[in-house]
C-alpha positions in Angstrom: 44.6 59.5 182.1 46.2 56.1 180.6 49.4 55.5 179.6 50.4 52.5 177.2 47.5 50.9 179.4 47.9 47.8 177.2 51.0 48.2 175.9 52.3 44.3 177.8 48.9 43.3 177.1 47.8 40.3 174.2 45.0 41.7 171.7 42.1 39.9 173.6 43.1 42.0 176.8 43.7 45.1 174.8 40.4 45.0 173.5 38.6 44.3 176.9 40.3 47.1 178.6 39.1 49.4 175.4 35.9 48.0 175.6 35.9 49.4 179.8 37.2 52.4 178.7 34.4 53.0 175.8 32.1 52.2 178.5 32.9 54.4 181.4 33.3 57.1 179.2 29.7 57.0 178.1 27.9 55.5 180.5 29.7 58.0 183.1 30.2 60.8 180.5 33.8 60.9 181.0 36.9 62.0 178.9 39.4 59.8 178.8 43.2 60.7 177.9 45.4 57.7 176.5 48.6 57.8 175.6 50.0 55.0 173.6 51.8 53.7 170.7 49.2 50.9 169.7 47.7 52.2 166.2 45.1 49.7 166.3 44.2 51.0 170.2 44.2 54.6 168.8 42.4 54.1 165.6 39.1 52.9 167.9 38.8 56.3 169.5 36.9 59.4 168.7 40.0 61.9 168.4 43.8 61.2 167.9 46.6 64.1 168.9 49.7 63.5 167.4 52.8 64.3 169.7 56.4 64.7 168.1 59.8 65.5 170.2 57.5 66.6 173.0 55.1 68.8 171.4 51.3 68.5 169.6 52.1 68.0 165.6 49.4 70.6 164.0 
């Protein structure tokens, strides 16, 4: 699980973190849960689940 893992990083380091997560996911067959407000980061993931007011939006 990652809660805003790139929140304080510049774009180059945020890309590095994403690449590490992606590599871990693929090579180790892991599922990762990442909470972010970074839409660019989210758009690179396999699935996006939106929340509003503490509830999952359908």
